N, C-alpha and C positions, 0 to 999 in steps of 0.2 A: 500147319493147322495147331499143332501142338504148341509151337511157339507163340500163337496168338492167344491160345487158351492160358498159357502161363503169364503172359502180358497183362491179360484181362484179370487174372486172379491177383497178380500184384497191384493193379491198379485199385481192386476192390478192398484189398488188404489195406492200403494206405488211406483210402477214404473212410473205412470202417474205424481205422485208428484214429483219424482226425476227428471224426464224430464222437467216439468215446472220450477223447481227450477234452473236447468242447463240452461234453456233457458233465465231466468232472469238474471242469473249471466253472461252469455255470451254477452247478448246485452249491458249491462253496460251503462254509460253515453255517449251520442253521442259527446260531446265536452270534449277534454283532457285538463286539467289544469295542467301547469307545472310551477316551478320556478327555477330561476338560479340567481347566485349572481355575482356582478362584481368581488368578490374575495372570495373563500371559506375559505381562511386562513386570519385571521385578526391579525394585530400587537398586542402582548400582552403588558399589563402594561399602556394602556392609552385609554380614551374614542375614539371611531372611527366613521366614517360615512360609511355607505354601501348602495349599490343599489340593490334593489330586482327587478327583471324583471319576471312579471307574464304572462305567454303566454297561450293563448287559441288556441287549434289546432282543427279545425272544421274537420269533416268526408267529404268525396267525395261528390259532388253535387249530388242530387237525379236525377233518371230518369225523363223524362218528365211525365210519367204516374204516378210518385210517389210524385212530388214536390208539395207543398201547392198551392192553387189558388192564383193569383194576383189581387190586387184592385188598379189599376193605373189611376192617373189623369195626364193629359199632361196640362201644362199651357203655352201657346205660346204668345209671344210678337208679336204684329202686328202694332206697331206704325210706324210712317212715316220713320224712320230710317231704318226699316227692308226692305224696298223696294229693288227690283232687285233680285240679287242671293241669298241674305239671307233668304227671305221669301220662295223662291223656295226650297232651301235646307231644310229650317225648315220643309216644308210640306213633303218632301220626306222622312225626318227622321221621322217624326211622322207616316206616312204610314208604313215604316218599322218596327217601333215600334208595331204598331197595328198588323201587319201580324205575329209577333213572338208570340203573344198570342193565347191561345186555347179557345173555346167557354166556357169553365168554368171559365175563367178570366173575371173581371169587368173592363171596359174602359170608361173613361169620357174625355172631352176635353173642356178647357176653353181658350178663346182668349180675348186679351185685349190690348187696347190703352189707351185713356182717359176714356173710360167706359170698363166694364167687361161683356162678354157675354158667357154663357154656350152653346157650339154649339152642344155637345154631352153630354145629361145627363147620370149619372152613369148607366150602363147596360152591360150585357153579350156581350162579344166580338163575336157576332155570325153575325149581319147584317153588315158585313164588307163593303159590297158594298155602303151601304148608308153612313157609317161613313167615308168611304174614300171621298165620295162627298162633306161631310162637311168640311174635311181637304183641299180638293183642291179648295174650295171656299174662303178660308182665303185670304184676301187682306189687305195691310198695311193702316194705317189711322192716328191717332192723336198722343197724348202724352203717357205717361207710368203710368198707375195705378197699379204698381206692387204689393203693399201690398193687395189691395182688390182682385186682381187676384189670388193670392196664398191663401187668405182666402176662395175664391169661389171654388177654386180646392180642398181644405181641406173639404169644405162642401160636395162636391160630394163623396169623399172618406168616410166620415162619415156615409154616408147611408148605408155602409156595414161593419161598425166596429163590432167586436165581432163575426164574423162568419167564423173564421179560415183562413181569407186572409192575405197575406202579403201587408201592405199598403205603397203606395209610390207616392209621387208628384214629377213630374219633371218640373222644371222651366227653361224657356229659355227666355233670355233677351239680348239686345244688347245696352241698353242705361240708362240712370239715372232715378230712380223712381222720378217723379215730380208731381205725383197726389196722395194725401192722405199721410198716415205715409211713411216716406222716409229715416229715419236714420239707420245704422247698428243695433243700440240698438233696435228700433221698431220691425225690423225683427228678430233679435235675440230673443226677447221675444215671438214672434209668433212661432218661430222654438221651443222653449223650451216648450211652451204649446202643440204643436203638438206632440213632443216626448213623453209626459206624455200619450197621447192617442195611442201611438204605431205607429205613422205616421211620417216617414222620408222624408224629402224634398232634393232632389238632385238638385243643380243648375248649369246651363250652360251659361257661359257668352261669347257672340260673338263679336269679334272685340276688339276695344281699348277704348270704351266710356262707357262701364258699369262701375257700382261701385263695384270694387273687394271686399272691406271690407264689404259692405252689403252682397253680394251674398255668400262670404265665412262664414260669420257669420250666415246666416240663415241655411246653410248645417250643420255647425258644431253644433249648438244648437240642430238640430233635427237628428243628427247622420246620415246625408245622405253624398252624394259625391259632390264634386265641380270640374268643369272643366273649363278651360281657352281655348277657341277656337279661335285662332287667324284668321282662314279662315273658312267662312261657308261651303267650300267643305268637310270640316272634321265632320260636323254635323251627317250625317247618321252613320258613324263609332262610334261616340261617344254615340249616342243613342242605337247603338247595344250593346256596351260595358256595359252601363247602365242596359240595359234589361238582359244582361248576368247575372249581380249581382242579380238584383231583382228575376230572374227565379231560383236562386240556394241558397236561403235562407234556412239554416239547423237549425238555432236557433234563437230566439228573446227574447226581454225583459231580456236581460243578464245583471246580476249583479255580479261584483267582490267585495268581501267583506275580507278585510285584517285586521286580529286581531293581535297585537303586545302585547307580554307579558309585565309584569312589568319591568321597567328599559330599554325598547327599545321604542323609540319615534318616530313616523312618522314625518318627516319635510316637504316634499313637493311631489307633483306628477309631473313628468317630461314630458312635451308634451301634455298630455290629461288633460281634465277637470274632476274634482271629488270633493270629500268632506273629509276632515279630521275632526274627532271628537274624541278628546282625542287620545287614542291609537288605534282607529279604522279609516280605510280608505275605502270609498265606491266609486266605480267607475261603471258607467252605459254605456251600449251600447245597441242600439235598435236591431240590427241584425248581424249575422255572417253569411258569405256565404261559400259555399262548398269549400273544400280544401284549405282553407285560415287559416293563421295564424295572430292573433292580439294580441297585447301585450300592458301592462302598466308597467311603470317605477316608482318606489317609492323609495325615499331617506329616510333612517331611522338613527337615532343616536343610537349607540350601547355602553353601559357602558364598563369601563375597566374590562379585564379578565386575568386569569392566563394561561400561556403556557400549551397547550394540553386540556384546558377546552373547553367543547362544549356549544354552546348557540342556543336556538331557536329565531329566528328573528321574525317569523310570522306564524300564520295558515291562509291558504288562502281557501276561499270557492267561487265557482263559481256556480250560480244558473241562470237557464234559461228555456225557454219552448222549447222542441223539436218540430220543425213543421211538422215533419213527422207523429208523433202519439199524438201530443197536451198534452204531459205529461211534468209536472214540473220535472226537473232533477237537479242533483248536482254533481260537481267534486271537490274534496278536496285535498289538499297537504300542506306541511310543508317547511318553508325555515330554514335550519339549517347551522351554521357556526362553526368554530372552532378558537381557539387562537393559536399563535405560536410565539416562539422568534426568528425565522429564517426569515431574510429579503428575502432571496432567495426563501424561501418557499411561502411566501406572493406573491412574483412576478410570481412564478410557478403557483399559483392557480388562477390568474387573467384570466378572461374570455374575450376572444377577441370578442365574439358575444355580450355580454352585453355592453362591451365598445363602441362597434360600434353603438349600438342603442342609448347610452347614448349620443355620440358625434353628431350623426345625429339630435336627438330631441333637444339637447341644441343649436345647429346652427339653426334649425328651429325656436325655440323660440326666439333666439337672433335677427334673421332677421325680425320676426313678430314686436318684440319691436322696432327695429330700424326704421321699416316702418311707425309705429305709430308715432315716434317722427319726422320723416322726414315730415309727413302729417301735422304736426303742427308747421312746420317751424323750429324745433330744429335739424338742419343738424349736427352740431358739436357734439351734444349729441348722435346722432344716430350712427356717426362714432365711438365715444369712447366706445359705447355699444358693437359693433362688435369686435374692437381691443382687448377690455378687455377679452371678452368671448374666442377669438381666442388663447390669451396667456394662459389662465386658462386651456383650454381644452388640449392644448399641453403639458403643464407642468404636468397635472394630468396623462396623458397618459404615459409621459416619467417616472414618478415615479415608475410605475408597469412593466416598459419594453415594452409597447405596443405604442411606439411613432409613428409607421407606421399607427395606426389606426386612429390617429387624424390628419392625413394629410389633410383632407377636411377642417379642422378648419382653416388651414393656408390661404386658399383662402378668409376668411373672411377680412384679411388685405387689400387685393385688393379691396374688395367689399366696404370696409369703405371710401377708396378714391374715389370710384365711387359716393358714397352717398353724398361727399362734393363737390369734383372738377367738375365733369361732370353734376350732377344732374340726376335724374331718369325719364325715358320716361313713359308715361302711360302704355305702353306694358311691359316695365322692371317691373314695380310695379306689374302688374298682374301676371307675371311670378314668381316673388319672393312669393307673398301671395299664389298662387297655388302650387307651390313647397313645401312650408312650411306645407301647409293643408295636402298634400299628406303623407309626412313623419310623421306627429304627429298622423294621423288616420290610417296609413298604408293602404291608398287606392291604389289599383293597377294602374300602370302606362301604359296607353294605347297610 
């Protein structure tokens, strides 16, 4: 009898072990890492340049009862220029954001003009009636202490760091920062410091008087979103869209590591910020949202090869924290190419998807650079930058038989004339900066 019991116990141990192994294998990494090349077939006999597209594909957004809790700080401009409809719509947007949270989320509210005031210290989003009273009581006042306000919002978020929350500061402003540190570099450094703590800042610029360079730099350095809202009527919709992202985070502290073998040299990262150290490329993203694909483009130099020879261009590893189970996970893949003596085969292997991404990001980079030149009074140089980029992109696409993909680049010619002949309005500069930001960070367009 005892032997039978022992045998049965062993059988169940084996079965349970098999089930557990199957479960672990079936779950796998939440984020899928994929690579694709601008051309899978490279011309033989001479050194080449290739572009690797590393895509991160996130799973579906979690259900409300599954998602990680949110630690949200709203930082609202109440300076004198916010009077009238702007402050009314800002209050409405803040209340809508609050109502989308659950009691397990944390909410705080900072309002600022020439001074900074914490109206709602970080607390569970439970006593909503009292919090709404604080929001409705906001009235416009003096100047714009933007740096101090973001710092104070971050201080409220820090009260709950390391507790499994998704951390986000949403900054709203309609004017220039004129109290305290006020340059894009100052706010960029603040954003980079917050990113190291796992805190992203999303910026919402209202009207045509805010500093688009400052707001975009803060958002980019902290891996947040950036919105240009021409009319305050759109504020509730934009806040709802931003909350939709915050409530659907499936991965955070994401790191893409690309290791190139000897002979293959990374040249540059297109569109995104990152770091190249020898044959290694490192790119960070703070958060990935459900059902979203984000990507990075890396240009590499490839040595000459023989026809039909295969070559590994890079080993790619994506590491991140799964927000649903708080586990560290990895997804890995390899970028492979081959050489050919056939020009037709090279063209046939060209990827329309990768070229389209390259064209879009090259255009965004060129527009950002041209706008920087324009803002320093170098209008002619700005126009030259756009025209040269337009010609180069169209020529590259034609060489691989994908001229139609580069059609948007042709529009840079007309835009170059706009920079010189007509001049750029404040509204137009904000549109350009916002559009470029969305392309480079793959921010959803709401």
